[in-house]
N, C-alpha and C positions, 0 to 999 in steps of 0.2 A: 396468352389469354387462356388458351388450354387449360395451365397448372390451375389458373384462376375457374375455370368453370370447374375441375375439380375438385378443389379448394385447397390443392397445394400453395402455398405460398412462392411467388419467386425472387431468386433474388432481391432483383430492384424494390421489391413489394417489403421484403424482411427488414434491411437499410438498416442494420446494425453501428452503431453508433459506436462500438469499440473497433471494428473496425475499418474506422477513420479515428479514430484516436491513436492506434499504433501506430500510425505512419509519422507521427509527431514523436513518441517514445525510442521508436527505433533509430530515428534523425540525433536523436538526443543522446542514445548511444553510442552509434556510431561516431559520431562527431568526437565524446570526451573519451572512448577507448583510446585513444590512438596518445593519450594523458598518461595512459596506464605506469605507473612504478614512476615519475619523473618527477615527483614531489612537490606539486607544487596545486592543491586544493583549490584554490580561489580562481588560477586558470580552468579548472576541471569545470567548476558551477559554471563560470563564464561561456563558455564553449558548449557545456548539454544545454543552457539556458537562451543562448543565440540561435543555439538549432530546433530547436522545440519553438522558441515564439516566433522564428520563418515559417515553419509549417502551419502549424495554427492559425497564424493571418494569410496562409496560402490556401486552406483547407475548406470557407466558407463558413465555417462555424465562428459564432458570435456569443459575443456573453460578459462576462467579468468573472475574472480570478476570486475564488471566497478564503481560499488556502494553498497560501505558496510558500514559494523560500522568502525569508527574513533579510538575506542579505541580496537580492537580486531585484532592483530600481522597476525591470522592466516585466515580471513576471510574481513579483507581490502580490501578496491580499491587498485587494482592490481597482486594483490594473484592469483595465477595459479589454475586450479581443473584437475588432471590427471586423463584421464578416457578412453572412446572408442573414436571412430571414430567420434563421432557426438560433434559436438564443438557448444556453446554459448556463449553470454556475460548476467553473471548474475546481478543483482541487489537485492541486502537481504539484515533482518533485523535479525537476529535468535532469539530476540525480539526485538520489539518494545514497549519499555516502563517499560524497567526493576525497574528504582523506584517505579510505579504502582504494579509491582509483590509484589514487597521489601517489599511495604508497606498493602497491599492487596485492593488494588483497582483497578476499572474497567478498561475497555475497552485495554489492553496488548494483542499484538497478535504475531505472526510471520508469516512472507512473504518473499517470494521467486518471483523474474519476471525469467521470459528468453525469450534471441531477439538472430537474427541470429547475426553473428558476427559484428559490428560496426552499431548495431541498434538502440543506445543509440546519444541522440544528444551529438556533440563534442560543448560545451560551456565553456566560456571562469569561471575560476574553484572559484570563487566565493561563501559564504556561504549559503546566501539567493537569495527567490526569491518573487517578493508579488503575491500569486495565487487568482483565483479564481474558482469554482469548481460547479456544478448542473449538477442532470442527464438527461436522455435520453428524461421526455418528454418539456423539458428546452434548447434546445440542437438549439443556435442563438441569444439566448438571452444574452449572455454574450460579457459584451465590457467594459476591465480594462481603458480603455480613459476615458472610462464617470463616473460618482457619482456610489457610493454604492446605495443610495437610488434608481437610477433610473434602475438601473442592479438588484434590486427588484422587482419592479414594473414588469420589464418583465420578471425575472422568475415567478411570480403571472401569469401574465397574460396570462403567458403558458400553466399554468398551471389549468386557467381556476379556480384561487383562490383568496383570496383575501395576502396583503403583511402583515395582521393580522396573518395569517395561516401560515406563512412564519418561519421555526425553522433554525437558520444561526450556524454550528458549528465552532466554535473558540478557538485555544489552547490561553491559560489563561499566556498571558506575557507582560509585563508594554508597550512590542511594540505596543498591541495589543487595547489600551487604547481607544486612538482615534474611532477603526475603529467599536469596542463593542458601544461608543457613537453614533455614524452612525445609524448604526441596529437598537440599541432601538431607537432612531428619527424617523427611517422611519417606526415602527411601527412594526417590526420584531420579534421576540423570538431570543436568544439567549442560543444556549448549551455551557458552557468552557471545556472542557478538559485540565486536566493537562499534559497528553503526546500525542502523535499519530499524526505526519503529514499526513503518509498514511488513515491510520483508519478510519482520520474526512474526507480528500476526498471520500475514500471508500463509507462512509454512506452516503454522497452528491446525490451518483451516484445510490445504491441502491438500488429500490423502497421497502417501509415496511419498514425503518429504522427510519422514525419520522424528519428526518433529510434533508433539502431541497435544502441547499447551502454550502460550505463551504469557509473560507474566513479568508484569514493571510496571514502574513510573516514569511515563512514556509523555511526548508531546501531544495536547491539543490539538492542532490541526492534522499529523500522523496518524491519530488517534481516529479519527474524522475520515479522513482517506481510506484507516485499515477497515473501517466498518462498513464502506463502500465495497472495497471487496468480499469481506467473511457476508457479508448478508444475499451475495450474487450465488456466493458457494455453498450459502445453507449453514454454515456457524453458527459459535454461540459468541458473544462479547460482552461483557458488560464494565461499564467503565462509571468513574466515581473523580469528579474534580479533586484535585487535590493543591492547596495553598501553600503557596512557598515564602509568603508575609502576614503580617495586617491587614495590608492592604490588597491582596489578592482575596483574603476572609470576609472584610469588608464588599468584594464587589460577588461572592458569591451568594455572602445573607442566606435570604433562607432555603436556598439550594445547598447548601452542606450537608453532605451525608448522602443526596440521590443519589441510586444509581439508577444506567440508565443504560438500555438494552440497545440493541442492532436498532431497531426500527426506530427507539427514541432519537437517534444521534442520523441517522438518515430516513428520516419521514417520505422520501421522493419517493415515486413509486416508477419510477426508469433507474436507472442506477447502469453507467458502466461504465468500465476499468479497462485499462493497457498496462502493461506494465511490462518494459523488456530488460533482461540481462545484460550488465553492465561488465562486471569479473567475474560473472562463473559463481554459481554454489549449490547449496544443495535448493532452492527456490527454481531458478532456472539456467541455463549457462551462459556463459559471456558470448563478448562480442568473437567474432571469430576472423582471422583475416586469411586467404588464402592468396593466389595469383590471381590479382587482377577481382576480386571480389571479397566483396564482405560475409560474415551470415551473424544473422542475429535471432535470439529465440524469444520467445514473446507469451502471456496468458492472457489472454482475452475474455472480458467476462458480459454478460447483460443482461440486467433483472430482468427486464420485459420479451426476452425473450428466450428465457431460460435456457442461455447455453454458455457452458467453459469451453474454451478454445486454446490447444497449443497451437503455437503459428512458430514455422521453422521458417527465414524468408533470406535468397541469396539475393545480395544486391552485387548487380556487375560497376565498381573502383576502378575512377579514371585520375591518377593521380592520389596525392594525401593531400591529412592535413594536420597541421604540429602547434 
């Protein structure tokens, strides 16, 4: 009460949602990290999904999964979460990069974003979007209607750097060969990722990762989840629907060519995100197993409370799960 009289919010009064979400990302990361290098990505996804759903169902949070993994019947888009009186729309990947975990590669993470019901943009059901992301220091420098070269020049100018100093993260996909060639021609460096639509975008928006921009044609669901994190981080993201075929062009219709910013993609007033590292990389360390304990590293974000937290948690472990 004394804190409230002084105008200082108590911990209970703040009730940061990201601090509740992180229990689910930690559980998923701890569970699937045991599968590191064992060669079975389907098993990785299954274990992570089971762990995340179990924790979410016990959390008292209810609502609807709006953006979920397409190969998980329990957490796919449209699934409901039974919980208490507080309800949210969720975007989640129990593990982004299951194949990376299975191969023992870097940069796999577990992610949840939560917004108030209706807080995600309602967009045509296409598979991909063209997007570009940069950090807070380059806000206002991105324009998808301009060339990649000119965008990189503006990002460099905003950061008081040279284009040659920039590092751009791009997924290693055949559809990105022209993008990679243009980034190289502009003089910037390229770091390719095997997987990680969301992780790559967050790397570009978080200071200290060594990544200055993320460019590519990536999944719509992943881009909407990434927009939640970029909004909390104060970064810049622009996206445009990218149809694969005539059917998707018909779905897009009059929206063809429209550019969406962060506020368009996530109009919610209250956005919370939790990300936990699984295999480790430039964004977050991976799960570390010790004698009788495991340690996780997470990034927690809240637009409502204007907070960004790095959280290291040591979990006492009894036995193992294979």
